[in-house]
MIVO-379409 format. One record per residue (C-alpha): residue in one letter; x, y, z. Coordinates in steps of 0.02 Angstrom, whole numbers, padded with zeros to 5 digits, always signed. Example, Ala and Ser with C-alpha at 12.3 -4.5 7.8 and 13.67 -1.06 7.14 Angstrom:
BEGIN
A+00615-00225+00390;S+00684-00053+00357;
//
This chain:
BEGIN
X-07016+05295+00012;X-07077+05164+00145;X-07051+05154+00337;X-06996+04963+00374;X-06989+04884+00545;X-07013+04715+00614;X-07138+04700+00770;X-07176+04588+00905;X-07277+04573+01066;X-07310+04470+01213;X-07476+04497+01306;X-07499+04683+01245;X-07617+04768+01120;X-07530+04915+01039;X-07502+05014+00872;X-07349+05084+00793;X-07381+05266+00752;X-07287+05359+00611;X-07316+05550+00618;X-07254+05653+00477;X-07219+05844+00515;X-07186+05987+00402;X-07061+06087+00509;X-07108+06252+00430;X-07292+06241+00440;X-07311+06136+00590;X-07438+06038+00491;X-07446+05842+00546;X-07520+05678+00481;X-07521+05513+00562;X-07525+05331+00499;X-07547+05184+00622;X-07508+05000+00611;X-07566+04869+00743;X-07447+04735+00815;X-07498+04564+00762;X-07518+04456+00925;X-07464+04301+00829;X-07287+04362+00816;X-07189+04344+00980;X-07010+04387+00924;X-06857+04289+00971;X-06698+04256+00880;X-06763+04209+00716;X-06828+04337+00584;X-06979+04237+00553;X-07037+04269+00733;X-07066+04458+00678;X-07214+04551+00590;X-07152+04645+00448;X-07233+04819+00443;X-07223+04918+00299;X-07294+05101+00295;X-07287+05204+00131;X-07214+05371+00159;X-07311+05506+00043;X-07205+05592-00092;X-07159+05765-00016;X-07058+05895-00107;X-07005+05983+00054;X-06900+05931+00190;X-07010+05838+00332;X-06986+05751+00493;X-07033+05588+00546;X-07073+05538+00725;X-07107+05364+00786;X-07221+05311+00945;X-07303+05162+01022;X-07489+05189+01070;X-07513+05054+01219;X-07697+05001+01207;X-07694+04879+01356;X-07656+04709+01428;X-07692+04551+01326;X-07708+04397+01453;X-07593+04254+01394;X-07523+04106+01502;X-07468+04151+01693;X-07344+04295+01653;X-07433+04453+01696;X-07299+04576+01608;X-07334+04633+01437;X-07195+04662+01306;X-07180+04748+01144;X-07034+04737+01019;X-06980+04847+00890;X-06814+04821+00784;X-06731+04852+00613;X-06821+05011+00587;X-06765+05105+00414;X-06845+05221+00290;X-06796+05162+00126;X-06841+05170-00068;X-06992+05077-00133;X-06897+05005-00267;X-06725+04940-00228;X-06600+04871-00354;X-06583+04688-00333;X-06441+04578-00400;X-06454+04392-00431;X-06276+04361-00384;X-06311+04392-00201;X-06375+04293-00066;X-06416+04370+00114;X-06300+04315+00257;X-06380+04296+00420;X-06259+04296+00571;X-06339+04237+00745;X-06220+04283+00882;X-06254+04189+01046;X-06290+04305+01184;X-06181+04321+01328;X-06333+04380+01429;X-06511+04356+01443;X-06537+04531+01354;X-06520+04520+01161;X-06556+04650+01025;X-06564+04627+00835;X-06438+04728+00741;X-06444+04749+00557;X-06309+04850+00468;X-06242+04852+00287;X-06075+04765+00288;X-06030+04798+00106;X-05844+04840+00067;X-05800+04856+00252;X-05745+04673+00302;X-05590+04594+00238;X-05556+04417+00282;X-05412+04412+00413;X-05351+04273+00514;X-05504+04286+00625;X-05662+04284+00523;X-05754+04410+00626;X-05845+04577+00589;X-05842+04724+00707;X-06013+04821+00721;X-06027+04976+00801;X-06192+05052+00854;X-06164+05223+00920;X-06028+05209+01050;X-06049+05023+01080;X-05958+04890+00975;X-05983+04706+00955;X-05881+04578+00868;X-05987+04445+00780;X-05906+04287+00717;X-05938+04252+00523;X-05942+04091+00433;X-05777+04009+00384;X-05725+04071+00215;X-05574+04015+00118;X-05414+04099+00085;X-05385+04144-00106;X-05219+04171-00180;X-05171+04228-00359;X-05062+04102-00450;X-05041+04190-00623;X-05084+04361-00696;X-05108+04382-00876;X-05192+04552-00876;X-05363+04491-00953;X-05360+04317-00860;X-05305+04257-00682;X-05273+04104-00616;X-05323+04085-00424;X-05331+03958-00295;X-05427+03945-00128;X-05384+03846+00022;X-05566+03780+00014;X-05702+03771-00123;X-05792+03944-00109;X-05924+04027-00215;X-05885+04217-00241;X-05949+04364-00338;X-05817+04463-00445;X-05830+04651-00420;X-05751+04768-00526;X-05744+04959-00465;X-05874+04892-00332;X-05980+04845-00462;X-06043+04657-00462;X-05974+04585-00632;X-06005+04389-00626;X-06010+04232-00512;X-05850+04140-00490;X-05818+03965-00411;X-05646+03954-00334;X-05588+03778-00312;X-05432+03707-00221;X-05346+03679-00399;X-05308+03811-00514;X-05467+03912-00566;X-05478+04029-00724;X-05551+04186-00707;X-05582+04284-00868;X-05623+04474-00846;X-05794+04508-00939;X-05742+04602-01109;X-05847+04758-01057;X-05692+04798-00932;X-05555+04764-01048;X-05539+04954-01098;X-05344+04986-01060;X-05392+05062-00883;X-05332+05027-00709;X-05473+04941-00606;X-05505+04874-00433;X-05548+04696-00440;X-05615+04593-00286;X-05691+04430-00255;X-05823+04442-00127;X-05928+04305-00031;X-06113+04272-00096;X-06186+04400+00022;X-06076+04541-00048;X-06008+04576+00129;X-05832+04499+00154;X-05696+04527+00031;X-05586+04371+00008;X-05472+04442-00124;X-05427+04599-00197;X-05296+04680-00325;X-05278+04841-00431;X-05261+04791-00615;X-05223+04866-00784;X-05349+04780-00889;X-05272+04777-01064;X-05370+04835-01226;X-05230+04754-01329;X-05127+04602-01290;X-04991+04626-01423;X-04832+04675-01315;X-04757+04852-01349;X-04603+04794-01412;X-04680+04676-01524;X-04794+04813-01589;X-04646+04925-01619;X-04549+04795-01708;X-04678+04727-01819;X-04781+04891-01873;X-04772+05066-01910;X-04803+05229-01823;X-04929+05277-01752;X-04959+05151-01619;X-05111+05120-01500;X-05079+05239-01359;X-05148+05114-01230;X-04999+05011-01254;X-04859+05124-01168;X-04843+05160-00985;X-04771+05320-01035;X-04928+05392-01118;X-04989+05499-00985;X-04821+05577-00957;X-04804+05611-01144;X-04968+05694-01142;X-04926+05796-00995;X-04768+05851-01083;X-04861+05898-01245;X-04992+05992-01153;X-04864+06089-01061;X-04764+06134-01212;X-04917+06185-01308;X-04969+06295-01158;X-04801+06378-01154;X-04769+06378-01354;X-04720+06546-01435;X-04641+06600-01589;X-04471+06515-01568;X-04564+06337-01524;X-04521+06205-01653;X-04693+06118-01667;X-04651+05997-01808;X-04494+05948-01706;X-04591+05918-01562;X-04711+05803-01649;X-04560+05705-01734;X-04477+05694-01567;X-04629+05624-01490;X-04657+05500-01632;X-04482+05434-01600;X-04515+05401-01420;X-04663+05299-01475;X-04583+05206-01599;X-04435+05155-01480;X-04247+05141-01516;X-04272+04993-01640;X-04359+05106-01763;X-04259+05276-01737;X-04201+05367-01897;X-04064+05489-01870;X-04149+05644-01931;X-04078+05816-01881;X-04122+05885-01712;X-04112+06067-01639;X-04073+06110-01458;X-04084+06300-01416;X-03919+06379-01364;X-03919+06439-01193;X-03779+06557-01130;X-03799+06545-00953;X-03906+06383-00919;X-03991+06330-00746;X-03931+06149-00767;X-03780+06056-00866;X-03847+05890-00915;X-03704+05761-00924;X-03740+05609-01040;X-03589+05480-01059;X-03631+05363-01203;X-03539+05224-01291;X-03606+05170-01452;X-03797+05127-01468;X-03825+05285-01542;X-04017+05265-01567;X-04037+05226-01373;X-03948+05396-01346;X-04051+05482-01492;X-04210+05434-01400;X-04155+05511-01242;X-04120+05668-01333;X-04285+05666-01410;X-04365+05659-01239;X-04271+05795-01181;X-04348+05905-01320;X-04516+05832-01273;X-04515+05856-01087;X-04551+06035-01052;X-04466+06123-00903;X-04453+06297-00852;X-04266+06276-00798;X-04149+06309-00951;X-04016+06182-00990;X-03881+06139-01095;X-03830+05958-01141;X-03641+05889-01135;X-03642+05720-01216;X-03470+05621-01185;X-03440+05499-01321;X-03335+05371-01241;X-03240+05314-01397;X-03389+05250-01499;X-03376+05165-01665;X-03543+05193-01725;X-03641+05362-01777;X-03606+05428-01613;X-03450+05488-01661;X-03541+05621-01779;X-03683+05650-01663;X-03647+05836-01677;X-03681+05832-01858;X-03848+05755-01818;X-03899+05847-01672;X-03855+06036-01651;X-03850+06150-01497;X-03769+06018-01382;X-03580+06016-01332;X-03497+05842-01375;X-03343+05779-01295;X-03251+05635-01389;X-03135+05517-01289;X-03013+05437-01415;X-02988+05289-01295;X-03132+05229-01185;X-03140+05305-01009;X-03289+05235-00943;X-03420+05296-00834;X-03327+05389-00703;X-03202+05481-00801;X-03332+05519-00935;X-03450+05597-00804;X-03297+05691-00723;X-03237+05746-00903;X-03413+05816-00946;X-03436+05910-00780;X-03273+06003-00812;X-03365+06086-00956;X-03522+06129-00863;X-03585+06305-00861;X-03764+06279-00772;X-03786+06310-00572;X-03823+06120-00563;X-03752+05967-00644;X-03867+05823-00689;X-03791+05647-00724;X-03910+05567-00845;X-03896+05396-00921;X-03916+05390-01109;X-04042+05239-01097;X-04177+05356-01024;X-04338+05443-01066;X-04366+05603-00957;X-04537+05671-00918;X-04610+05841-00904;X-04548+05945-00748;X-04414+05812-00710;X-04272+05955-00695;X-04392+06086-00615;X-04431+05961-00473;X-04267+05909-00442;X-04217+06097-00428;X-04363+06133-00320;X-04312+06011-00186;X-04150+06123-00160;X-04259+06261-00097;X-04390+06150-00014;X-04275+06068+00106;X-04140+06120+00211;X-03961+06102+00158;X-03992+05995+00010;X-03830+05938-00072;X-03899+05790-00203;X-04072+05744-00261;X-04118+05605-00367;X-04278+05548-00484;X-04390+05409-00465;X-04337+05284-00598;X-04472+05175-00682;X-04459+05030-00812;X-04525+05058-00983;X-04679+04958-00925;X-04718+05067-00787;X-04655+04958-00647;X-04533+05041-00518;X-04365+05033-00533;X-04286+05140-00397;X-04355+05244-00264;X-04190+05296-00158;X-04074+05164-00113;X-04043+05096+00063;X-03876+05044+00126;X-03879+04912+00270;X-03771+04881+00419;X-03677+04762+00321;X-03632+04894+00174;X-03745+04813+00047;X-03848+04915-00052;X-04036+04883-00072;X-04127+04942-00225;X-04292+04998-00130;X-04457+04962-00210;X-04377+04881-00359;X-04518+04806-00481;X-04661+04870-00368;X-04813+04981-00400;X-04737+05160-00427;X-04897+05234-00370;X-04889+05152-00201;X-04884+05290-00061;X-04728+05216+00009;X-04636+05275-00156;X-04721+05429-00186;X-04655+05554-00057;X-04499+05657-00048;X-04377+05584+00081;X-04200+05577+00133;X-04112+05424+00052;X-03946+05335+00076;X-03904+05343-00101;X-03980+05399-00264;X-03953+05318-00434;X-03826+05396-00554;X-03953+05370-00686;X-04034+05525-00653;X-03967+05636-00509;X-03929+05826-00480;X-03800+05916-00381;X-03754+06103-00374;X-03605+06119-00474;X-03501+06216-00339;X-03530+06071-00214;X-03477+05943-00361;X-03313+06039-00374;X-03303+06040-00182;X-03302+05853-00153;X-03210+05820-00313;X-03351+05736-00431;X-03356+05543-00446;X-03223+05454-00348;X-03078+05382-00453;X-03048+05240-00340;X-03208+05156-00413;X-03158+05165-00582;X-03206+05118-00716;X-03380+05113-00639;X-03509+05056-00517;X-03545+05104-00336;X-03488+05279-00385;X-03669+05355-00358;X-03672+05272-00186;X-03508+05331-00140;X-03554+05500-00209;X-03699+05517-00090;X-03589+05467+00068;X-03476+05608-00002;X-03613+05730-00002;X-03676+05688+00174;X-03484+05687+00238;X-03474+05872+00175;X-03623+05915+00286;X-03778+05903+00153;X-03925+05802+00147;X-03975+05682+00004;X-04154+05678-00066;X-04259+05555-00161;X-04379+05660-00263;X-04523+05557-00335;X-04608+05699-00421;X-04468+05704-00545;X-04494+05554-00657;X-04381+05461-00773;X-04412+05288-00866;X-04253+05199-00873;X-04198+05062-00999;X-04088+04975-00873;X-03944+04870-00951;X-03954+04941-01123;X-03763+04997-01102;X-03688+04876-00985;X-03800+04739-00975;X-03880+04651-00825;X-03752+04509-00781;X-03639+04544-00646;X-03513+04406-00685;X-03452+04473-00849;X-03413+04628-00954;X-03410+04797-00861;X-03562+04745-00754;X-03430+04629-00662;X-03349+04798-00573;X-03515+04810-00477;X-03436+04652-00374;X-03257+04714-00385;X-03314+04884-00312;X-03426+04827-00171;X-03280+04783-00052;X-03192+04953-00097;X-03355+05045-00056;X-03377+04970+00114;X-03198+04980+00164;X-03219+05180+00125;X-03378+05203+00218;X-03385+05072+00360;X-03399+05193+00496;X-03543+05305+00417;X-03670+05139+00391;X-03604+05047+00547;X-03765+05096+00651;X-03885+05046+00507;X-04006+04901+00529;X-03971+04713+00472;X-03993+04666+00281;X-04180+04653+00242;X-04243+04706+00415;X-04398+04827+00394;X-04356+04920+00235;X-04512+05025+00236;X-04452+05093+00408;X-04266+05083+00367;X-04286+05196+00208;X-04325+05346+00303;X-04155+05444+00354;X-04129+05601+00443;X-04294+05583+00563;X-04308+05570+00746;X-04467+05480+00745;X-04646+05461+00651;X-04799+05556+00687;X-04970+05511+00592;X-05092+05657+00565;X-05276+05606+00551;X-05409+05723+00490;X-05565+05705+00389;X-05490+05751+00227;X-05325+05810+00132;X-05291+06001+00168;X-05333+06114+00032;X-05244+06270+00091;X-05327+06380-00040;X-05501+06326+00005;X-05512+06364+00185;X-05416+06420+00325;X-05410+06257+00422;X-05316+06181+00288;X-05188+06313+00280;X-05162+06293+00474;X-05151+06105+00448;X-05013+06127+00327;X-04922+06239+00434;X-04934+06119+00579;X-04866+05978+00472;X-04709+06088+00422;X-04680+06136+00609;X-04681+05949+00660;X-04571+05911+00517;X-04452+06049+00579;X-04428+05958+00736;X-04363+05802+00633;X-04512+05691+00631;X-04563+05601+00468;X-04773+05647+00451;X-04883+05530+00362;X-05060+05595+00331;X-05223+05479+00345;X-05394+05570+00282;X-05541+05493+00347;X-05614+05482+00164;X-05457+05389+00099;X-05469+05509-00053;X-05314+05559-00159;X-05351+05740-00196;X-05249+05760-00354;X-05123+05913-00330;X-05172+05940-00145;X-05112+05765-00109;X-04959+05773-00234;X-04903+05948-00142;X-04893+05868+00020;X-04798+05722-00048;X-04668+05856-00125;X-04651+05914+00047;X-04602+05742+00120;X-04767+05691+00188;X-04830+05502+00156;X-05004+05523+00103;X-05114+05374+00136;X-05261+05332+00017;X-05368+05208-00082;X-05355+05084-00149;X-05189+05040-00072;X-05285+05050+00090;X-05479+05048+00079;X-05513+05109+00257;X-05422+05196+00379;X-05451+05055+00508;X-05363+04945+00376;X-05198+05054+00373;X-05205+05075+00566;X-05212+04894+00592;X-05062+04854+00483;X-04964+05017+00536;X-05012+05102+00697;X-04867+05038+00787;X-04738+05116+00665;X-04783+05287+00756;X-04723+05373+00901;X-04877+05501+00905;X-05036+05533+00828;X-05095+05710+00785;X-05285+05709+00766;X-05386+05854+00711;X-05556+05878+00756;X-05653+05774+00896;X-05769+05666+00776;X-05611+05609+00688;X-05538+05563+00864;X-05707+05475+00911;X-05690+05373+00748;X-05498+05307+00779;X-05454+05347+00955;X-05500+05165+01029;X-05412+05071+00890;X-05257+05184+00912;X-05252+05155+01088;X-05268+04958+01073;X-05135+04944+00932;X-05014+05070+00990;X-05034+05085+01176;X-04868+05182+01201;X-04892+05306+01064;X-04943+05483+01119;X-05101+05565+01060;X-05106+05757+01024;X-05271+05814+00990;X-05301+05977+00902;X-05492+06009+00901;X-05473+06155+00765;X-05597+06250+00872;X-05713+06200+01015;X-05864+06149+00912;X-05986+06148+01057;X-05926+06331+01096;X-05968+06386+00910;X-06118+06295+00925;X-06183+06381+01076;X-06150+06542+01010;X-06239+06505+00861;X-06383+06450+00953;X-06397+06609+01056;X-06374+06719+00904;X-06518+06633+00824;X-06613+06599+00981;X-06635+06410+00940;X-06660+06291+01081;X-06642+06137+00966;X-06471+06209+00913;X-06423+06229+01098;X-06471+06063+01154;X-06372+05995+00994;X-06216+06093+01073;X-06239+06015+01239;X-06219+05839+01158;X-06082+05899+01059;X-05997+05966+01217;X-06016+05799+01299;X-05927+05709+01151;X-05783+05834+01135;X-05745+05819+01337;X-05753+05632+01320;X-05605+05644+01187;X-05515+05780+01287;X-05508+05672+01440;X-05428+05528+01346;X-05292+05601+01252;X-05103+05651+01305;X-05109+05836+01248;X-05245+05962+01196;X-05200+06097+01079;X-05304+06261+01064;X-05283+06416+00962;X-05335+06546+01088;X-05341+06563+01283;X-05526+06583+01296;X-05541+06403+01244;X-05395+06362+01357;X-05514+06421+01500;X-05660+06338+01452;X-05569+06173+01422;X-05488+06179+01599;X-05650+06226+01672;X-05746+06079+01603;X-05608+05957+01646;X-05569+06025+01829;X-05391+06056+01768;X-05352+05885+01732;X-05327+05911+01529;X-05151+05965+01471;X-05175+06104+01362;X-05049+06193+01256;X-05071+06338+01126;X-05089+06285+00946;X-04972+06392+00833;X-05035+06485+00697;X-04902+06540+00561;X-04910+06680+00427;X-04782+06768+00344;X-04807+06954+00315;X-04802+07007+00131;X-04657+07126+00079;X-04742+07233-00025;X-04910+07317+00021;X-05012+07408-00121;X-05039+07588-00080;X-05201+07658-00010;X-05226+07755-00177;X-05217+07585-00280;X-05357+07500-00178;X-05550+07522-00160;X-05697+07444-00080;X-05722+07309+00062;X-05668+07134+00064;X-05723+06978+00152;X-05642+06802+00126;X-05704+06632+00198;X-05773+06458+00141;X-05954+06443+00157;X-05970+06286+00213;X-05928+06352+00383;X-06085+06418+00454;X-06022+06579+00538;X-05961+06644+00384;X-06126+06633+00294;X-06208+06697+00457;X-06090+06852+00466;X-06098+06908+00293;X-06290+06896+00277;X-06295+07007+00442;X-06160+07132+00375;X-06264+07147+00208;X-06421+07177+00291;X-06383+07284+00454;X-06220+07367+00400;X-06219+07400+00204;X-06373+07512+00191;X-06278+07635+00303;X-06132+07655+00193;X-06209+07724+00046;X-06104+07881+00072;X-05943+07789+00035;X-05971+07769-00145;X-05861+07639-00225;X-05767+07619-00059;X-05918+07563+00018;X-05936+07412-00107;X-05923+07229-00032;X-05824+07103-00130;X-05849+06927-00054;X-05724+06798-00085;X-05729+06607-00036;X-05757+06429-00085;X-05920+06329-00086;X-06027+06495-00103;X-06214+06443-00111;X-06365+06512-00196;X-06409+06621-00049;X-06237+06720-00051;X-06247+06722-00237;X-06411+06809-00237;X-06337+06957-00132;X-06265+07032-00297;X-06307+07217-00310;X-06226+07371-00356;X-06145+07372-00175;X-06116+07178-00159;X-06014+07077-00275;X-05999+06889-00229;X-05847+06848-00320;X-05821+06667-00258;X-05669+06565-00254;X-05491+06646-00316;X-05340+06545-00339;X-05223+06687-00276;X-05273+06730-00102;X-05191+06900-00125;X-05327+06956-00245;X-05441+06953-00090;X-05328+07074-00002;X-05226+07187-00114;X-05359+07264-00222;X-05462+07326-00077;X-05453+07459+00066;X-05533+07373+00213;X-05564+07182+00261;X-05709+07151+00360;X-05740+06996+00480;X-05931+07013+00534;X-05937+06854+00629;X-06076+06828+00751;X-06027+06657+00805;X-05879+06543+00795;X-05734+06490+00896;X-05548+06454+00887;X-05435+06579+00796;X-05481+06645+00626;X-05359+06615+00497;X-05441+06738+00374;X-05400+06887+00490;X-05218+06828+00520;X-05194+06811+00345;X-05280+06985+00300;X-05164+07070+00440;X-05004+06986+00368;X-05053+07064+00189;X-05060+07242+00267;X-05247+07271+00236;X-05332+07353+00384;X-05468+07252+00460;X-05630+07286+00554;X-05684+07143+00661;X-05817+07090+00786;X-05752+07034+00953;X-05790+06853+00903;X-05681+06879+00749;X-05534+06956+00842;X-05542+06829+00983;X-05368+06748+01036;X-05261+06849+00920;X-05210+06978+01054;X-05266+07130+00941;X-05287+07315+01004;X-05419+07417+00931;X-05369+07574+00852;X-05185+07506+00848;X-05182+07361+00741;X-05369+07347+00683;X-05541+07417+00734;X-05662+07315+00838;X-05840+07342+00813;X-06015+07269+00876;X-06155+07384+00824;X-06187+07439+00642;X-06154+07622+00692;X-05977+07560+00759;X-05946+07475+00605;X-05994+07621+00491;X-05878+07733+00602;X-05734+07616+00585;X-05746+07606+00398;X-05774+07788+00368;X-05615+07833+00460;X-05503+07716+00370;X-05581+07766+00207;X-05546+07948+00236;X-05376+07961+00334;X-05233+07899+00234;X-05110+07917+00385;X-05232+07801+00488;X-05243+07678+00364;X-05050+07660+00344;X-05025+07661+00535;X-05154+07522+00548;X-05078+07425+00413;X-04906+07436+00468;X-04939+07396+00657;X-05035+07243+00606;X-04891+07178+00493;X-04769+07208+00638;X-04868+07112+00744;X-04899+06969+00640;X-04714+06956+00606;X-04677+06941+00797;X-04819+06846+00862;X-04847+06722+00712;X-04692+06686+00648;X-04634+06509+00596;X-04486+06514+00728;X-04608+06561+00869;X-04738+06425+00798;X-04588+06303+00804;X-04573+06338+01004;X-04748+06320+01032;X-04761+06157+00934;X-04602+06093+01021;X-04693+06142+01192;X-04837+06033+01137;X-04727+05873+01111;X-04633+05899+01265;X-04789+05906+01360;X-04824+05737+01292;X-04652+05676+01349;X-04583+05686+01178;X-04411+05773+01189;X-04333+05722+01028;X-04279+05847+00899;X-04148+05894+00768;X-04077+06023+00869;
//
């Protein structure tokens, strides 16, 4: 490692002093570098002495201090004032990777005042070329806009997967980056310029491509591309070769793999693995290669779902759809009702090929509406699904549709996300404009785009894959006869469902590939497709009042698509909530649900821009629009484009507010800012500093206090979990802050395991949070040695994520560091007593509320009990000294009646004070304090 700095001087003799200190031993060493009097500074780099000091290799943490040793005045000229200049100071590795692609970009901004300072910052990946070629550099709390050189605008003309045709507004030297790694230099001219992707990247995976300037600082063009490993189109491969096919050809491969994996995980003695393998081979081969071998569906007496499939000829297409039903595993049971609409091919004898399904044969063509209604008349399931015969369903598609009826209120209709066979989006829930015309939202766009990946209410769902409760189907009379033979029936059906008082939902976690046009074609001027235009005025006439208030055709579809909302709220936090990892994430999830319950559409912007797998997907299933890279690379990029869409911003944690608040106020000055600090960080830090008697920590807490209060004074409403923090905030802001109580929601468990079925003590907490580790170490050191008389009931089990080696090292006969558990009940239901020995911290303790709701009696420090409203001896025990801890634990271990009383009282208090309904009242109060009175009530 080396310390590098630029030095200059006027009329002064001095040395730069570098002091290296071991914080544990206090040992110091010092290195000095003299200022060279020939360097006088200025605006050019050449005017500065480049000083480099090697830092000795050290194996332990160390501290570096810089100081200047002034030696005296050096007489030069007539000015008598000495000056020393020190800039661009950094510690960095001795050997840095270099890349021949890059050339440094030096930006010199003319100073607006006489004072001028050098600024050196890394710009990689953070600057996108906008209309104004500038970069905003933030140093601490100060920002400066620096003009950049003029760059060309680059557009893509043609996309061949492995080769791209690009054009620039002016000739431009660039560097191609693939997944952030420089790959090759590329010159873009004002004519068509051919960019070939290097062979090493043509591997069938999706990659992020960008063109940057020669400094690697400014992104001139970027795109997400699936780089092919094979160029032969899938349909050609299926037509010209035999199974098996290269898996990288098919967009459906990940879904087929997921289906196979899930089927094998649930396989039992009744699972027909050879049939599963054959059905999968049919899907890969495509309908042109179908051989009509026997298939067998299991007979289901009381199915959850009745799947209605109308079909007219093209038996191979129908057969492929049936194979996909066998491959795609679902927990839900189903029956298949195939309606043969007077076919003239092998469809007429489909029951001889495929057993276990119900087949209805129409002797005369009845077409889509009558066929679906006829099939529904035979349905035995709780739900009816209309499914086109030219589809490939995916694993979980039924389960996800069913789940939406429990997940949201008063659902009457749910529809799948439809994809083209090549993976492009076909349908993401339709829009009806004020003219009555339908809009196939998202057609041909990226199916993974956040806009198309969260559940939401939609004007209509495609009849190619939609679900309705059987009783509701009967109530509204099925598909409308006035639209026979077909088209607009699914749009009309959605309006009938809403007219009956129910909501209609797009469910993107249910995915179906749709080979659109295989049955009726795509030309609306001929064949049955012409009824699309015949039925358009019929539909408009029927529902004119219902869509009269909708927007003009094509007006802001990304906003128009969200139905059934009163406004939009953007949540901002440092990362996506992971409710099974920490209490703060659980709280964030509940707050999102509470805001949704008022009628707001919620979007979530994590500062790390990360898609966190199932945690992100779980929120999308709840109707939250999740923002993540690569669709937006930074929070600022997203806010620049969408901040003005929101009525309010809900910011969690003061350091997130410091990062975003200025931009939010600039881009959306009318929007309200609701600030939830999770806890008062400075209060937690002060308590920790006092607990450890650490002056340095106390000084850091004072700095945090200033930063937190600066944010609190700029927002509209501050949310805090407990009254203690309310008082602190009001005191420090002279009563000027608008403070409201932040709700915490828990749901008491219905069943509490008996006293006799439990043993030992339990603690649960995330160990990235300092108070948890501090408290456990204190408890093991001070209390555990006094519990030897308790035997097995004195054993402490420690649960929680991110457990470090120091906690793991506590393992003994009386301490069991279990670590993370997927089922939080495991940390409560197996044990007699929950302990929360927190010595510091702030806010409300989610782990304590959760334990109380599970009915496990708790022994707590005053800090752990703070803000909950508990009464020691009634619904918990509060203990401070080790002796008090031992007394409380011995009482609960020896008195069954006392244990049961504390358990029951705790659950009763949680049900009353921390219910969802009570939380909704609190969140409504917070929004009304921000002058936001809209709600669905």
